[in-house]
C-alpha positions in Angstrom: -34.4 133.4 -130.6 -37.6 135.2 -129.9 -39.0 134.2 -126.6 -42.4 135.8 -127.3 -42.9 133.6 -130.3 -42.4 130.5 -128.0 -44.5 131.9 -125.1 -47.3 132.8 -127.7 -47.4 129.3 -129.1 -47.6 127.7 -125.8 -50.4 130.1 -124.8 -52.4 129.0 -127.9 -52.1 125.4 -126.8 -53.3 126.3 -123.2 -56.2 128.1 -124.7 -57.1 125.0 -126.6 -57.1 123.1 -123.3 -59.4 125.9 -121.8 -61.8 125.5 -124.7 -62.1 121.7 -124.0 -62.6 122.4 -120.4 -65.5 124.7 -121.0 -67.1 122.5 -123.7 -67.2 119.7 -121.0 -68.8 122.1 -118.5 -71.3 122.9 -121.2 -72.1 119.2 -121.8 -70.8 119.2 -125.4 -67.8 116.9 -124.3 -68.3 114.0 -121.9 -66.3 111.0 -120.5 -67.6 108.8 -123.3 -66.7 111.4 -126.1 -63.2 111.6 -124.5 -62.8 108.0 -124.9 -64.1 108.0 -128.5 -61.9 111.0 -129.4 -58.9 109.5 -127.8 -59.4 106.4 -129.9 -59.5 108.5 -133.0 -56.4 110.4 -132.1 -54.4 107.4 -131.2 -55.5 105.2 -134.2 -56.2 107.6 -137.0 -55.1 111.2 -136.8 -51.7 110.7 -135.2 -50.6 108.0 -137.6 -51.6 110.3 -140.5 -49.7 113.1 -139.0 -46.6 111.0 -138.9 -46.9 110.1 -142.6 -47.7 113.6 -143.8 -44.7 115.2 -141.8 -42.1 112.9 -143.5 -43.7 113.7 -146.9 -43.2 117.4 -146.4 -39.6 117.4 -145.3 -37.9 117.8 -148.6 -35.7 114.8 -147.7 -34.5 114.6 -151.3 -32.0 117.3 -150.5 -30.4 115.1 -147.7 -28.1 112.1 -147.5 -30.8 109.6 -146.5 -28.3 107.2 -144.9 -26.9 110.0 -142.7 -30.2 109.9 -140.8 -29.4 106.5 -139.4 -27.0 107.7 -136.6 -29.6 110.2 -135.7 -32.3 107.4 -135.4 -29.8 105.2 -133.3 -29.3 108.0 -131.0 -33.0 108.6 -130.6 -33.4 105.0 -129.5 -30.5 105.3 -127.0 -32.2 108.5 -125.7 -35.5 106.8 -125.1 -33.8 103.8 -123.4 -32.0 106.2 -121.1 -35.4 108.0 -120.4 -37.0 104.7 -119.6 -34.2 103.8 -117.2 -34.4 107.2 -115.5 -38.3 107.0 -115.4 -38.3 103.6 -113.8 -35.8 104.8 -111.1 -37.7 108.2 -110.4 -41.1 106.5 -110.2 -39.9 104.4 -107.4 -39.0 107.4 -105.2 -41.3 107.8 -102.1 -43.0 110.9 -103.5 -45.1 108.8 -105.8 -47.6 106.1 -104.7 -47.0 102.6 -105.8 -50.5 102.5 -107.3 -49.5 105.4 -109.7 -46.0 104.0 -110.5 -47.0 102.9 -114.0 -48.5 106.2 -115.0 -45.6 108.1 -113.4 -43.0 106.1 -115.3 -44.7 106.8 -118.6 -45.3 110.4 -118.0 -41.5 110.9 -117.3 -40.5 109.0 -120.5 -42.9 110.5 -123.0 -43.0 114.3 -123.5 -45.2 116.4 -125.6 -42.5 116.7 -128.2 -44.9 116.4 -131.1 -48.0 118.5 -130.3 -46.2 121.2 -128.4 -42.6 120.5 -129.5 -43.2 121.0 -133.3 -44.4 124.6 -133.1 -41.9 125.6 -130.5 -39.0 124.0 -132.4 -40.0 125.6 -135.6 -40.0 129.0 -134.0 -36.5 128.3 -132.7 -34.7 126.4 -135.5 -36.9 126.6 -138.6 -38.9 124.0 -140.5 -36.0 121.7 -141.0 -36.2 120.9 -137.3 -39.6 119.4 -137.8 -38.0 116.5 -139.7 -35.5 115.7 -137.1 -38.1 116.0 -134.4 -40.0 113.3 -136.4 -36.9 111.1 -136.3 -36.8 111.4 -132.5 -40.6 110.7 -132.5 -40.0 107.3 -134.4 -38.7 105.6 -131.2 -41.3 107.6 -129.2 -44.2 105.8 -130.9 -42.4 102.4 -130.9 -42.0 102.6 -127.1 -45.3 104.4 -126.5 -47.2 101.5 -128.2 -45.1 98.7 -126.6 -43.6 99.7 -123.2 -46.2 102.5 -122.7 -49.2 100.3 -123.5 -47.8 97.4 -121.3 -47.3 99.8 -118.3 -50.6 101.7 -118.6 -52.5 98.4 -119.1 -51.1 97.1 -115.7 -49.1 94.4 -117.6 -52.3 92.9 -119.2 -51.1 93.6 -122.6 -48.1 91.4 -123.2 -45.4 91.9 -125.9 -46.4 90.1 -129.0 -46.3 91.0 -132.7 -50.0 91.8 -132.8 -49.9 94.2 -130.0 -46.7 95.9 -131.3 -48.1 96.5 -134.7 -50.4 99.4 -133.7 -51.5 102.1 -136.1 -48.7 104.4 -134.5 -45.9 101.9 -135.0 -47.1 101.0 -138.5 -47.2 104.6 -139.5 -43.7 105.3 -138.1 -42.3 102.3 -140.1 -44.0 103.6 -143.2 -42.7 107.1 -142.7 -39.2 105.7 -142.4 -39.4 103.6 -145.5 -40.8 106.6 -147.4 -37.8 108.7 -146.4 -35.2 106.1 -147.0 -36.5 105.1 -150.4 -37.6 108.6 -151.5 -41.0 107.3 -152.5 -43.4 110.0 -153.7 -47.0 109.5 -152.6 -49.7 111.0 -154.8 -50.2 114.7 -153.8 -54.0 114.1 -153.0 -52.9 111.3 -150.5 -50.4 113.5 -148.9 -52.9 116.4 -148.6 -55.5 114.2 -147.1 -53.0 112.8 -144.5 -52.1 116.4 -143.8 -55.7 117.6 -143.4 -56.6 114.8 -141.0 -53.3 114.7 -139.1 -53.6 118.5 -138.7 -56.5 118.1 -136.2 -54.3 116.0 -133.8 -52.8 118.9 -131.9 -55.8 121.0 -131.2 -58.1 117.9 -130.7 -55.8 116.3 -128.2 -55.4 119.5 -126.2 -59.2 119.9 -126.1 -59.6 116.3 -124.9 -57.0 116.9 -122.3 -58.9 120.1 -121.2 -62.2 118.1 -121.2 -60.6 115.4 -119.0 -59.3 117.9 -116.5 -62.8 119.4 -116.3 -64.1 116.2 -114.8 -62.0 116.7 -111.8 -61.9 119.5 -109.2 -59.6 122.2 -110.6 -58.6 123.4 -107.1 -57.6 119.9 -106.3 -55.6 119.7 -109.5 -53.6 122.9 -108.8 -53.1 121.9 -105.1 -51.7 118.5 -105.9 -48.1 118.9 -104.5 -47.0 115.6 -106.2 -47.6 117.2 -109.6 -45.2 119.9 -108.8 -42.4 117.5 -107.5 -43.0 115.4 -110.7 -42.8 118.6 -112.9 -39.5 119.3 -111.4 -38.2 116.0 -112.7 -40.0 116.2 -116.1 -39.4 119.9 -116.8 -36.0 120.5 -115.1 -34.1 117.4 -114.2 -34.4 115.4 -117.5 -33.8 118.2 -120.0 -30.7 119.3 -117.8 -29.3 115.9 -118.0 -29.9 115.7 -121.8 -28.1 119.1 -122.3 -25.3 118.0 -120.1 -24.9 114.7 -122.0 -24.9 116.5 -125.4 -22.3 119.0 -124.3 -20.0 116.3 -122.8 -20.4 114.3 -126.0 -19.7 117.5 -128.0 -22.8 117.0 -130.1 -23.5 119.8 -132.6 -25.4 122.7 -131.1 -28.2 122.4 -133.5 -29.0 118.7 -132.6 -28.3 119.5 -128.9 -31.0 122.2 -129.0 -33.6 119.9 -130.7 -32.9 117.1 -128.1 -33.0 119.4 -125.1 -36.1 121.2 -126.1 -37.8 117.9 -126.8 -36.9 116.6 -123.3 -38.0 119.9 -121.8 -41.6 119.5 -123.0 -44.4 118.7 -120.5 -46.1 115.3 -120.2 -47.3 114.0 -123.5 -51.0 114.2 -124.0 -50.8 110.9 -125.8 -50.1 109.2 -122.3 -53.6 110.4 -121.4 -55.1 109.1 -124.7 -53.6 105.6 -124.1 -54.6 105.6 -120.5 -58.2 106.4 -121.5 -58.1 103.6 -123.9 -57.0 101.1 -121.3 -59.6 102.1 -118.8 -57.0 103.5 -116.4 -58.0 106.0 -113.7 -56.7 109.3 -115.4 -57.3 111.7 -112.6 -53.6 111.8 -111.6 -52.5 111.8 -115.3 -54.7 114.6 -116.2 -53.7 116.7 -113.2 -50.0 116.2 -113.7 -50.3 116.9 -117.4 -52.1 120.1 -116.8 -49.7 121.4 -114.1 -46.5 120.4 -116.1 -48.1 122.2 -119.2 -48.6 125.4 -117.2 -45.2 125.3 -115.6 -43.5 124.6 -119.0 -44.5 128.2 -120.1 -41.7 129.3 -117.7 -39.2 126.4 -117.9 -38.9 126.1 -121.7 -37.8 129.7 -122.1 -35.3 128.9 -119.4 -33.7 126.1 -121.4 -33.8 128.2 -124.5 -31.7 130.8 -122.6 -29.3 128.1 -121.5 -28.9 126.9 -125.0 -27.8 130.3 -126.1 -25.0 130.3 -123.5 
């Protein structure tokens, strides 16, 4: 495993954040543009990214039904993360007013925007498909549990609120894989082109959002470092331990562990922006966890090699 490839990939993502930061300072990005772009990412580019990823997996070479246990394991993983997130968010380190955001930031990691390039550098292109399977419950819970939490309980569980673009696209992607339906190449290419802007655009919006708050205050926020210890060290360590105890294949163990070792998902910030939540703590914690992950992810890569 080439550590430099991983570090270079993460540095590129940090540079995209820096670009968004300076574009905000130059007046090109603003609070209003952040909200509009967040809406675009959540409702358009991310759903198309999900569909394009399943169309490019080469799933015809696999036993389609064999993916169902992996999908079931992914749902169990997220249920465990939600339980852990709810417990950790209630620790005295974290203010009660920030409990909703803290719980969501613990559950949802950046296993798509940052996870895909890192996993590909470690395990090859086939890992992208299995990462998309893990991301299926990610979007189900993000647009149900996550939206409910980040809206302060204002958005209740009902069919209309659950059937968001993210959930619908995840269901479409699963149907495409299980049935082997081949979409027209022009549709796949269009989805790929639009979905391809998700990662750079989301990191730029994150950087722009951070620019609206004092950088010194962001880096001096001690709660962000305590949070990062749970997000970047405790949760992936527990995932690795559970996989080893259950004697899960090392390939899948690596994908699950690296996925859990990612920093806070920038999608949490996007959804928080959509619901008018104060995103100062979310943006500070996301930035700090992303910076620290440059050190912690190679650490877990090394542990996986043992």
